[in-house]
C-alpha positions in Angstrom: 121.1 -3.8 63.8 121.4 -1.3 60.9 121.4 2.3 62.1 121.3 3.5 58.5 117.5 3.7 58.8 117.6 7.2 60.2 115.0 8.6 57.9 115.8 12.1 56.9 115.8 11.6 53.1 112.1 11.9 52.4 111.8 15.7 52.3 114.9 16.0 50.0 112.8 14.9 47.1 110.6 18.0 47.5 110.9 20.2 44.5 112.1 23.6 45.6 110.2 26.6 44.4 112.5 29.1 42.8 110.7 32.3 42.8 113.1 34.7 44.5 111.5 37.8 42.9 108.0 36.9 44.3 108.6 38.1 47.9 107.0 41.4 47.2 104.2 39.9 45.1 103.3 36.9 47.3 104.8 36.5 50.7 103.4 32.9 51.1 105.2 31.7 48.0 108.4 33.3 49.3 108.0 31.8 52.7 107.3 28.4 51.1 110.6 28.7 49.2 112.5 29.7 52.4 111.0 26.9 54.4 111.6 24.2 51.7 115.2 25.4 51.1 116.0 25.2 54.9 114.5 21.7 55.1 116.4 20.6 52.1 119.7 22.0 53.6 119.1 20.0 56.8 118.4 16.8 54.8 121.4 17.1 52.6 123.7 17.8 55.6 122.3 14.8 57.5 122.5 12.6 54.5 126.1 13.7 53.8 127.1 12.8 57.3 125.5 9.4 57.4 126.0 8.4 53.8 129.3 6.5 54.4 128.0 4.9 57.5 127.1 1.4 56.4 126.7 -0.9 59.4 126.7 -4.5 58.6 124.9 -7.1 60.8 126.9 -7.5 63.9 129.2 -4.6 63.2 129.4 -1.7 65.7 128.3 1.6 64.2 130.5 4.7 64.2 128.8 6.5 67.1 130.5 9.8 66.3 128.8 9.9 62.9 125.4 9.3 64.5 126.0 12.0 67.1 127.0 14.4 64.4 123.8 13.5 62.5 121.7 14.0 65.6 123.4 17.4 66.2 122.6 18.4 62.6 118.9 17.4 63.0 118.7 19.3 66.3 120.2 22.4 64.8 118.1 22.1 61.7 114.9 21.8 63.8 115.9 25.1 65.5 116.7 26.8 62.2 113.3 25.7 60.7 111.5 26.9 63.9 113.2 30.3 63.7 112.1 31.1 60.1 109.9 34.2 60.2 106.6 32.9 58.7 103.4 34.9 58.6 101.0 32.4 57.0 99.2 30.3 59.7 99.0 27.3 57.4 102.8 27.5 56.7 103.5 28.1 60.4 101.7 24.8 61.1 103.9 22.9 58.6 106.9 24.7 60.1 106.1 23.6 63.6 105.4 20.0 62.5 108.6 19.6 60.5 110.6 21.2 63.3 109.1 18.7 65.8 109.8 15.8 63.5 113.5 16.7 63.3 113.6 17.3 67.0 112.2 13.8 67.6 114.6 12.3 65.1 117.5 14.0 66.9 116.3 12.9 70.3 115.8 9.3 69.1 119.2 9.2 67.5 120.8 10.5 70.7 118.9 7.7 72.6 120.1 5.2 70.0 123.8 6.2 70.5 123.4 6.1 74.2 121.9 2.6 74.0 124.7 1.4 71.8 127.2 2.8 74.3 125.5 0.9 77.1 125.2 -2.2 74.9 121.4 -2.1 75.4 120.0 -3.6 72.2 116.4 -3.4 73.3 116.6 0.4 73.9 118.6 0.9 70.7 115.9 -0.9 68.7 113.1 1.1 70.4 115.0 4.4 69.5 115.5 3.1 65.9 111.7 2.5 65.7 111.2 6.1 66.9 113.4 7.4 64.1 111.5 5.3 61.5 108.1 6.6 62.8 109.4 10.2 62.7 110.7 9.5 59.1 107.2 8.4 58.0 105.6 11.4 59.6 108.3 13.6 57.9 107.4 12.1 54.5 103.7 12.7 54.9 104.1 16.3 56.2 106.7 17.0 53.5 104.5 15.8 50.7 101.6 17.8 52.0 103.8 20.9 52.4 105.2 20.5 48.9 101.7 20.2 47.5 100.5 23.3 49.3 103.5 25.3 48.1 103.0 24.1 44.5 99.4 25.1 44.6 100.3 28.5 45.8 102.8 28.9 43.0 100.2 27.8 40.5 97.8 30.4 41.9 100.4 33.1 41.5 101.1 32.1 38.0 97.4 32.1 37.1 97.0 35.7 38.5 100.0 36.7 36.4 98.3 35.6 33.1 
């Protein structure tokens, strides 16, 4: 079984909005930037942790690496949930992404526990959970990115 399928890379492809000066002009654009940057930080940290963990068929995974990745996702979910967001639409995205990372963390913890107990069936089920959360992350992330890009375009149009 390949535990490398922990899917936390999809949101990292989001283009970050870099409009630091817009906080006083448009809070939604600023909040988009803050949310996307926090998501990106979580993704990069989790990827960095798991990048070297290449498990070949029949080879035992390094469970410490996966526990560290789960901790990162759990902490990241909390950091995302704690961002002060005033926009109800962005708050909805914030909640969904936080829930996805919480689910990925929980599934990864379950996967590690199953590996420790040599329970392949439970490990595979947990892996399926991480994959499902990864697909949801990708969908939500793309929608969030599109929303934020649209807000940025609106801001640029009002400036001209």
